[in-house]
C-alpha positions in Angstrom: 7.8 -182.1 -51.9 8.2 -181.8 -55.7 11.3 -179.6 -55.4 12.9 -182.1 -53.1 12.1 -184.9 -55.5 13.7 -182.9 -58.4 16.8 -182.2 -56.4 17.2 -185.9 -55.4 16.7 -186.9 -59.1 19.4 -184.5 -60.3 21.8 -185.5 -57.6 21.3 -189.2 -58.3 21.7 -188.6 -62.0 25.0 -186.7 -61.6 26.4 -189.2 -59.2 25.3 -192.2 -61.3 26.6 -190.8 -64.6 29.9 -189.9 -63.0 30.3 -193.3 -61.5 29.5 -194.8 -64.8 32.1 -192.7 -66.6 34.7 -193.7 -64.0 33.7 -197.4 -64.4 33.9 -197.1 -68.2 37.5 -195.7 -68.1 38.8 -198.1 -65.5 37.2 -201.2 -66.9 38.4 -200.3 -70.4 41.9 -200.1 -69.1 41.6 -203.6 -67.5 40.2 -205.3 -70.6 43.0 -206.1 -73.0 41.1 -205.7 -76.2 39.5 -202.3 -75.3 42.8 -201.1 -73.8 44.6 -201.8 -77.0 41.8 -200.2 -79.1 41.7 -197.2 -76.8 45.4 -196.8 -76.8 45.5 -197.0 -80.6 42.8 -194.3 -80.7 44.6 -192.0 -78.2 47.9 -192.5 -80.0 46.3 -191.7 -83.3 44.7 -188.6 -81.7 48.0 -187.5 -80.4 49.7 -188.0 -83.8 46.8 -185.9 -85.3 47.6 -183.2 -82.7 51.3 -183.2 -83.6 50.5 -183.3 -87.3 48.1 -180.3 -87.0 50.7 -178.4 -85.0 53.4 -179.1 -87.6 51.2 -178.3 -90.6 48.9 -175.5 -89.4 50.5 -174.4 -86.2 47.2 -174.9 -84.3 47.0 -178.1 -82.3 43.9 -176.8 -80.4 41.5 -178.2 -83.1 43.0 -181.7 -82.9 42.7 -181.6 -79.1 39.2 -180.4 -79.3 38.3 -183.2 -81.7 39.8 -185.8 -79.4 38.1 -184.3 -76.4 34.7 -184.3 -78.3 35.1 -188.0 -79.1 35.8 -188.9 -75.5 32.9 -186.8 -74.3 30.5 -188.3 -76.9 31.4 -191.9 -75.8 30.7 -191.0 -72.2 27.4 -189.3 -73.0 26.3 -192.1 -75.2 27.1 -194.8 -72.6 26.5 -193.1 -69.3 24.3 -190.0 -69.5 21.8 -190.5 -72.4 20.7 -194.1 -71.5 20.4 -193.2 -67.8 18.4 -190.1 -68.7 15.9 -192.1 -70.8 15.5 -194.7 -68.1 15.1 -192.1 -65.3 12.6 -189.9 -67.1 10.4 -192.7 -68.3 10.7 -194.5 -65.0 9.8 -191.3 -63.1 6.9 -190.5 -65.4 5.5 -194.1 -65.1 6.2 -194.3 -61.4 8.4 -197.3 -61.7 10.3 -198.4 -58.6 12.0 -201.5 -60.0 15.8 -202.0 -59.9 15.4 -204.1 -63.1 13.9 -201.1 -64.9 16.6 -198.6 -64.0 19.5 -200.9 -64.4 18.2 -203.0 -67.3 16.9 -200.2 -69.5 20.0 -198.1 -69.0 22.3 -201.1 -69.7 20.4 -202.2 -72.8 20.4 -198.6 -74.2 24.1 -198.1 -73.5 25.0 -201.5 -74.9 23.0 -200.8 -78.1 24.3 -197.2 -78.5 26.8 -198.0 -81.3 24.0 -199.6 -83.4 21.5 -196.9 -82.5 23.9 -194.3 -83.8 24.6 -196.3 -87.0 20.9 -196.8 -87.7 20.2 -193.1 -87.1 22.9 -192.2 -89.5 21.7 -194.7 -92.1 24.9 -196.6 -92.2 24.9 -200.1 -93.8 26.7 -201.8 -90.9 23.9 -201.2 -88.5 23.1 -205.0 -88.3 26.7 -206.3 -88.3 29.0 -207.0 -85.3 32.5 -208.2 -84.9 34.4 -209.5 -81.8 35.8 -206.1 -80.8 32.4 -204.5 -81.1 30.8 -207.3 -79.0 33.3 -206.7 -76.2 32.6 -202.9 -76.4 28.9 -203.6 -76.3 29.3 -205.7 -73.2 31.4 -203.0 -71.6 28.8 -200.4 -72.5 26.0 -202.6 -71.2 27.8 -203.0 -67.8 28.5 -199.3 -67.6 24.9 -198.4 -68.3 23.6 -201.1 -65.9 25.9 -199.8 -63.1 24.8 -196.2 -63.7 21.2 -197.3 -63.6 21.7 -199.3 -60.4 23.4 -196.4 -58.7 20.6 -194.0 -59.8 18.0 -196.5 -58.4 19.8 -196.6 -55.1 19.9 -192.8 -54.8 16.8 -191.5 -56.5 14.3 -194.1 -57.4 10.9 -193.4 -55.9 10.3 -195.5 -52.8 7.0 -196.8 -51.5 5.9 -195.0 -48.4 5.6 -197.3 -45.5 2.2 -197.4 -43.9 2.3 -196.8 -40.2 
């Protein structure tokens, strides 16, 4: 029974985090502000690749850096908040949709400020319009991932016969 529960949790986590990552990319492309910011970041990354290739002859480092940044954003908004919500929810025996979706969404939305505070940066309390749009996008991504996890893997009450 415990092995079955663990398999369901892992399956739910992988599906929910993957759906969250897809939602993050697709919704970022549909939002004008995030699309422009993302396009600027990708173009800057591509120019860094070309610059590294021209100067050093090794563009792999620039591609690796760009890939790491994309991976870090997906982990910070899809996987890490969902993992916290799932582990705490499982340990506490929580069955609530609000728990899985809400905690995952709040942690994902707050991830830029959590990282700033952890690094001791002075701008941990400040926000501008672009950051507020990203925070909303991250919140929705985390909430979606939490909701999908809840649908697949949240512990259910056993019906009494």
